[in-house]
N, C-alpha and C positions, 0 to 999 in steps of 0.2 A: 536398335535404340539406347538412347546414351545413358547418363544416368539421371538427369532432370525427368526424361520422361518417362523414366523408370518409375521414377516414385509419383510424377503424376497417374500413371497406367494404375500405381499399387495402391493411388490414395482414395479413401470412401468415394465414393460418387456423390455428391450433392445436388440434388432438385433444384430445378432451374429458380423457383421463388427462395431457397437458401441463399444461392448465388446472387442474387440481384438486392438481397438486403442490404449488402453493404451500398451498392450504387445509391439506392436509396436515403440510408443515411448520407453518404457524402452530399446529395442533391440537396438534402432540409438543413445541414450545416452550410453547404456552399451557400444556398440561397439566404439567409438569416446570415451568416458575415458578410456577403456582400451586401445587402441591405443596410446596417450598420456601418460600414464603410462607406459606404457612398454618404450616407447622409453625413457622417463626422466630414467627409468631404466637403459635403455642401456649409456646411456651420463653419468650416476654416475660409474654405473659398469664396470672401469678400473682397472684390478687387484684387486679389491677386492672392496666391500664396507662399508664407515668407520659407524659407529654407527649415526654420527651427517646425513653424507646423507642416511640415514634409516627413519631420523627423516622428514629431506627434501622432501623426497620421500612419505609417507607417508600424508603428509600434503600437498602436490602437488596433489597427487591424489583426496584431496576433493574440495581442489580451483578450481581445472581444472574441475571436475566433476560438478560443480557449473556455471565455465560457460557454461560447456556444455547445461545444459537446458535452460538459456538463450536465446544461439545461435536455437537450434532447435526449439523450442516455436516462435521464429522473423518471423525462415526459413518458418513456418507451417502457423503463421500468415498472413505472406505475403503474400501468396498464397491462403489462404482463402480470404482475403480480394481484393486481386484483381482480382477473381472470383466470388465475390459479392456472397458465400456460409457464412449460417450460422455455425458456429463452432461445433455444437451438431449436428442435425439434418444433415448436410452440404448440404441441399437444397436450391433453391433460397431465399434471404432473402427475406421475404413478410411480412406486415403487420400482426401483430394476429386478429384471428378472434374470438371475445366472442361469443357464443351461445345467439341468441334474446331471449328479454326480460329477460334477468341477469340484478339484479337491483344489485347495490352495495354503502356501505357507506365507503370511507375514509378519514381517518385521518392523515394528515401531521404534524409530532410528530419533536417538536424543541427544546431536551432538550438545559439550557442555565446553566453556571455556572459563577458567575462574570463577566459575558462577557461588550462589547461595547451597550451599551440599543439600543443607536440610528443605529449603523451598521445591528442590529439583526433586529428591527423594520424596517428600507428599504429593508432587503434583503427579510424578509418574505411578506412584501406590495409588492414588486416587481412582486415576485414569485408567488403569491395570485391574483393579478391583471393581471396575464399573462390564468391561468385558464380557463375554455371554463365555458359559460355559467350553472347552474346546472341545472337536469333534473329529472324528476319523478325516473329515473332508474339510476341516478350516482349522487350521493352527497360527494360533497368534504368540509371535516373542517380543522381547524389551531387549532394545542394547543400547547404554549408555556410553558414547562415546567423546571419551575425556579427552582434551589435548590442552588440560591446564597446567601451568609454568608454577605455579606456587606452590613448593613440596609442601608446606601445612596441610594444604586445598586438600593434593593429591594424595596424601593420607586420611584427608577424613572422609574423601570420596570412596574412597575402597573399602575405609571401616561401616560410613553408613549402607553401600548400596551391600555389601556382606549379609549386613541384618535384615534390608529389605530381601535380601533372595529367601534367604530362610521363613521371612513373613508370608512371604507368597510362594510359598512351598505349595506343590499339587494346586495349584493356580493358576500360575501366569509365570513362567518362565524368564527371569531379567540375568542378561551378560553384563560384564563390564568390560570393559577395553581402555588403556590408556597406550597412547602412544607418544614417544618423545618428539617437542617440538611442535610446533602447529604450522608445516609448512603449507601455502593455499590456503589457510583458514578454517572456516567451515567445509567450503567445496571440498578442497583438502582432504580434512578429516573424512566426509562420507564417500570421496571418491579410495582412501584406505581402506575403509569398511567396504564396498565394495569389490574389491581386488581378493578381499584374503576372504568373504563372505556370502557375497552378495548371489552368488551361485544356488546358496541352501534356499533362496526367497523369490516367490513370485512378485510379492510388491511390499515395498518400501513405503509405513506411512510419515512422513520428515515432521518430527515435533522440535518446537524449543525449548529452552530449557525451562519457558515460564510457561509452555503450552500446556491446556487440559483438554479433553473432546471426552465427549460421553462413546459408549461402548454400541450403543445403537447408531452413531453415527460413525464410527468406523467398519462397522460390518456393512453400512449402506455405499460407503467409499468400495468396499470386498465387492460386492455387488456389483456395483456398477462396470465395476474391472472386468468382472469374470462376463456381462452381458456383451461385454463389448471390444471384441480382440484387437481393436485400433486403437482404442483408448491408453493412449500412453501417459498421462498425466492427468488429476482430476483437481481440482485448488477449491477447495473451501473457502467461508467470510468467516474470519474470525472477528468473535466480536470481542472488546476490551472488560475484564472483570473485575473485580474485589477492589475498586476504586476508594478511597475517602478523602482526597484532598477535591477541592472545588474544582480544579482543574482537571484533574482524573475524574471524574464524577461528569464534566458538562463533559467530554469527549466519551465517555460511555455511553452516558445517552444518546451523543449524536450516533455514533456507531450502532447502536443499537435502533435505531428511527431509520437511519439514513442508506447505511453501507449496504444491507441485501437487496435496496431497490436500485440505487444507483448497479450493481454489480449484476441485478437482471438486465440492466438496460446498456449495460458493457457486454453479458455479455451474449446479447441478443444479434451485436454487429462483430463481436468479438468471434461467435460461432466456436469451431472447431481448432482457431489459432489463437485462443484465449493466456492468459499472462499466467505466473509463476511466483509468488510470494513465498515461496524459501521455507515455509512451515505450516501445518495442517493441511499437508495433502496428500494424497495416494498416487506413487510411481509406478509403473511397472520396470521393476528391476533390468531385467533383460534390456529392454527399451533406451534406460540410462547410462547400462556400463556400456552399450553400442558407440553409443551416437555423443553423449554428454561429460567427455575429458574434455576439460577446459586447457586452453593454450595462455600463454603467457604475454601478456603485451609487450610488445618492445616498447625500450625507450624506460625513463624511469620514473617513479611517480612522483605526484600523482595520477598522471592521464596513463603510465604505463605500469608496467609490473606484475601482479595478481588480480585479476579478474574480481574486484569487488562485490559489486552486488549481482553475484551469478546465480541466481533467480532466472532475471529477466534470460539472462543468455540460455541456460538452461534449456528454460521452456524455447526459444529459439530453436536449437539443435536438434530438440525432440520434432518440433513441427515442420522441417527442414528434411528431415528424414522420413517425413510422411508420416510420424504421428499422432494422432489428434490430441490436440490441448484444450482441456476444459473446465469450465468452471460450474460447481455443483451451488447454484445461489437460494435453493430451499430448504437446504438441511443447517438443523438446528446444532446445538452441540457442537461448535465446534469455539472454542478461545485461548485469548491471551490476556498476559498483563501489560501492563505501558509505563511509562516512566509517569511519576506522580505528580512533577511538576514542572512548567515551562524550560526551565532552563535546563534541565536533564530531557526533556524531549530536542529542543533543539540542539543539544549536544551529541545526540541517535541522531538528529537531520544530517548533521554537517557530516556523517559519514557516511549517508546514503547521498548527499551531494557528489562528493569523490565518486562514489560507484557508479550513480547515475549518467555524470558527466564523463566516464571510460567508453559508457555504452555508442557518443556520437562517435568516434571511432570504429564503429562494428555495422554502421548503417550501411555502410557499400557491401559487407560481407559476401561473399559468393551461394547463391543459393536460399538465402531466407525469405523467408514468405512475407508479402508486403507487409500483414499485420506485425508479425514478428519488429521490422523498420520502424512502424509507428510504437509497437509499445519503446523502444529504446527511442523514438524522438519524444514523443510526449512524458518518458520520467525525466529527461533532460529538463523538459520544457515546464513540469510539478515546480523547479525549483528557479530556472532561468524567468520564468511569470513574473516572479518576484523583484530580481532586476529590473523587467522590462516595467513596469507597474513603476519602482523607482525612478528610474527617467524618466518617463510620463510625465512622473509629478516635478522632478526638477527643470525640463524643459518648460515646462508649462508656466512655472514660476517664473522662470529667465523671461519666459514671451510675456506673462504679464506687466512683470516689471519694466521691461523695457516700453512698453506702452504707457506704464503709467509715467515714466520718466521723462520720453519724448513728446517736446514739443509737437502740436499737428500743424502739418503745413499744408492749407487747404490750397494754397497756390504753387502749382507745381513747373509754371513756365511763367517767364518774365512780362508776357507780352498777354497773359490768362487777364479775361475782364470778368470770369465770373469763376467761386469759388469750387473746390472740387469737395463737395460735402461727403462724411462718411457715409457708407452704406452699412445699414442696420444689418447681422445676420437671420439667415431666415428662422422663421419661429417652429425651431428642429431643437434645439438643445434640452429642454424640458420633457419632450417624447423621447429622445434618445437615452434621456438619463435615467425618465420613466423605465424604460424598458429595458437597460442594464438592467437595473434592480430589482427586479422584477425576474429576469432570469437568474438573478444570482440567489436572490432568495425563494425561487419555485421548488428547486429539490427540498428545501425544509417545511415548504408547505404542502408539497404531495408528500411527504414522510409524515408530517401530520396526521392529514387526513386519510391515511394507511393507518396507521393506528388508531385513531378515533372512531374508523368504521367496523376495524377486525379485533381490536384486542385493548380498549381503553384500560382496563384495570391492570394489564400487566404495568400498567405506568403511574397510578395511584388513582386513575379515574381521571374525567375529562376535563374537568376544571383545572388538576396538578397536572395534568399533561400539557393543557397550554400555558401554562405560568411556565413550568418549566423550560417551556421551547421558548418563550419571548428572554426569559432568563440565559440561554444555552444562546440564541440569537445576538445578545446584548454582549451577551462574553466575548465571544467569538469576534466580533463589532472589534470589539476595543483592543483587543491585542494582536489583530491581524497586522497592522503598523509597524509593532515590533517585530512578528512574524516575518514579516517585509522585509526589514533592516538587517534580521539576523540570516536571512537564507543570500538576502544578496551579499554579504559580506564573505558567506561562505563562498558563491560561486567564486568572487574576484580570489577569495584565498585560493581556491583549489588551480584557476587558471592561472593563477602568479608563480604556482609550483610548490606551492605547502599543503604537506602531506599532514595526514594524522592518523593516530592509533586508533584499533577497531577492540577498545576493553569490553568488557561484560557490561548491558550499560543496568542502571539504578532504577530498582523497580517497587522496594518499600518507599511507602510514604514519610516525608520527612518535611516540616515545616521550614523555609528556606528562610535562614538568620538575613536580618536588613544588612548587615556588613557586604555578604555576598550577594544580595538582591544588588544595590547600588555599583558594586563594583562592576558589575557585566549589564548595568544599562542606563549611566550616566553618561553614555556619553550620546545615546540616542534621548533620552530626556532632555540634554539641552542642544541636541538637533531641532529637535519638537519646540524649545522656549525661543529658539531662534526664529525658526521657521515661523512662529506666530505671532514674534514682536516685525517681524520684516515686512509679510504679509497686510498686516492690521496699518502698518505706519504707512504706505506704497499705497498698497489695492486690497483696500478694505472689504469690495466684494469678494475680491477668490480669497480672501482670508475666511468667509464665512464657508464658503466650498470645501475648506482645505478642513472645516474643523475636525472630521472624523480620524485625520491622519495627525496634526497635532497633537492633538488629545489623549492618543492614544499612546502617543511618543513618549507625552509630558508626564502620564500616568505608570509609565511603565514599572517605575520599582515597584509602588503601591500594588500594581497589579500582579506581577508575578507574589508579592510577599503574602497577598491575602488569597491568591487563587491557591495556593501552597498549602494555606491551612486546614489541618486536618480536623480542627475543631469547627470550623466553618462546614466543612463537607459534612462532619457527622450531624450538624445543627439543623441545616437543610435536608436529610435523609430523616430525622426524628418530621420535619416539618412534612414530610409528605412529597418533597418537590426533589429533580432530577434521581427521580426512579429509574430504574432498568428494569427487562424481567427477568433476568439472574438475580437481583435480589427479593422482588415479588413473588417469583414461580420458581426460586434456583432448581437445577436440574438436580440429579443424584449425584453426579462428581462432583459439584459444587458444594454440595453437602457434607461428603465426604471430607474434601479439602479444611474446610472449617472446622470440622471435627476432630481432627488429627490430633493424637494426642503425641506430648512430646517425644520424638528418637529415642529408642531404649536399645540397650546392647550393640556392641560393635562384632562385628565377623569378617571373618578374611572371606572376600570375594571368593568365588568357584571360578572355575578354568574357563574361556570362550568355548565356545563346541570346536567341532574340527575344522580346520581351514578346508576352505572348496576353490581355489585360486582360477581367477580369471582375469582376461585382461579388459580395460578401460583406456584405449586409445585416444589421445590426443588429436584434438581434432582442428581444422586448418577453416579460417574462412576466408582464404583464396585459391585452395585446391574444390576440385569437382569432388560431391559426396557419391558415397556406390549406393544403388539404389536400394530401395525399403524391400523389405520380405516380409511377405504375412504371413502369419504365425499356420504351420500344419496343422491338419485336423487332431491329429494324436499330442499336437502343444497343446493346444486349444482346449482337449480333454483333459490333461493332465496339471495344469497351470505352464505358464512359461518356463518352469525349470529346464534347464537343461544339465545333464548327468553325464561325468568322466567320460 
């Protein structure tokens, strides 16, 4: 039996109806996309089709297919969430039941790099204080893994974490390690920890510097891992919290309303080959160490060198080795923070563009699961689709201008007695436009419906919820053209060979000054103004069709400035608008963080525990993978720790 056959034999057997769900989703996707593309073809093919129209049709098929995936995932997620069904098993959602007498040791690992030390310490302390008391069967410790390069920050880290260790003494062990250099960035930081201390722990719960997790959520993740010895990684759905600006609050509301439902729909067809977001997830340490040593991509950055978006790749490597990778969509209590204004949000996306485009080089990797290849492709398309939309709009504008500036010729032959009158396109334009718009808005409508049916009070009540959703939808529509331009420029920048530094992201709210706003948006605003003038002058009908695009670009600077306003965001909160459940019913971990006193005292951090060295071999995407080995009964009973 070769390695591939061995992995298949060891992989969990899925009932036929679980195997065919992906086929069913593929048929829904293919049928809907084919209908949309055929309709567009009928509209364009009137008396022949020009090369420009062929380009439009090809690009439209990609973007319409992208919309179709989101639409059907939202519909499926709505049905499953409303019915209270687990998206993978389709059974009633119930807490996992781990086997009796199962002992485990879990590490909360938080890699940091030049972060706000006080915020890191406060968030970790809130999470640790929310953990249940330690028992003989379950032990949870925390590790702060620093590869900061600023000496002043490193000194503050050591002093503040030393004081945290003293405050949490007798409640939760906190360890601190600083490594010189940051080779491999976050992935290298985690790999170095695994090689030195990984064998001490059965599971790793990976946290970002801004992560917050409820203690009950962490124990639920551990229960799920213990109940399923084939589960290699379990991802939660992190929800943004603690946002003050209009931009942050709109995104916080959108995530609270739509993210769990969409995640349930995605999990339905991802099944046991889901994706990994890089944080707020639990990982089986043995599986991670044996299979997730990342190689260096050949060539120079930005598409070569270190794998930047390592999370997708680690999920793919786990699934390739036969481990299940799933998403737990019904768990609350998993939180994160996010950039508070659009410019910092775009800066973060710029880093992700580079990392996700690297994944295109791994599409042909040997032994990868089909779903893993799709994760790579869709991760890149998330940003390539913006460039495709921009090209569609540009080509459509050129086509409209050519038609407007070309004198009609109804006599194509000198001997022709009767003119060739232009044929009217079939009456399909409005149905296609209405259908596309409905598919775009359907996730919002379904998310709103779920909230109104199940928990309107968590969002301020039905009327305020409806008003908030309309406000968020309007804001999302207005900033979409600017984000399209930003993402398009980022993709072009990466493909032209420009790299970017992965610095820590800014999370504290601030109002962006007008000067900074204009510096980053004046080109987009000028392009929107010229676009509007040219189309209005030569083809007024097309001008009105383009209104959402040129208007969003024209208003780019005011949108960035006003949406970053903390005053406006707080005023909306006082009015009961853009409220999220984390504000109306904050969990204990958020209340602990909000009540945190100023950091007191400094101390020298304790030495980390004794090392238990282990290997983390570098994987290859061209060499065959060794067979997946099912844990023995003894290892299942004691956890998956392996002792020297």
